[in-house]
Residue, then its C-alpha position, 0 to 999 in steps of 0.5 A: m500500500r502506498t504511503r504519502t507524506g506531507s508537511c507545512l512550510c516550516g515542518a511543525v505539522a506533518y502528516k501521512v496518508e495511505g492508499e490511493p485517494l477516493r477522488v482528485g479535483l480542482c476547486h475554483c470557489a471564492d473561499c479556496r481562492k482566498t485561502s490559497g492566494s491562487a486561482f484554484v486549489y488542487f486537492a484529493v480526498w482520502p478516507r479519514q482512517a487512512f490519514s494521521h498527523s502530528g504537530e499542533i494545527a489551527t482550524f478556521a471554517g473547517r480548514s486546518f493549517c500550521p499556526v506557526c507558518g500558516g501553511r494550509l494543509f487539509c480539511l478534516q471531516d468525520a469520514a474523509v480528509e481533503i488534502r491540499l496536494g501542494s503540501l505533499d513532500g513529493p510532487p503528486t505527478d500521478l494524481a490527475p484531477g478527475y473533476e473541477v468544481w465551481t467552474k462558474r468562478r474559473e478564470p476565463w484564461l483557464h481552460a477546462l481540463p480535458g477529460a475532467d468532469q465539470f461542475t458549475e458549483d459543488a459536485d453532487 
């Protein structure tokens, strides 16, 4: 079983996740844009039991981050964890997005990903 590791910028918070993600996507919503400081967020969702972390985290509106460096890391839910893939220790080159959400907010100069499902708002 594959294990991936990740951490914040300063290394105070580290995590690992086992197995393959349930899904991989891009989000163009206003909240993700604000919290990432970018045009979209690249994320993947794993079952909650496949995930563990160490170090103190802070959470705002369900989004967990390092209170030292502010690095955005994951969103913990009861059954799943959504990980910001840019926080992985190794580049996630094998994790291609299968869908995009909040495409009504996608920048006009960004094109839809070929083969990825498109959702105007949240995926249902």
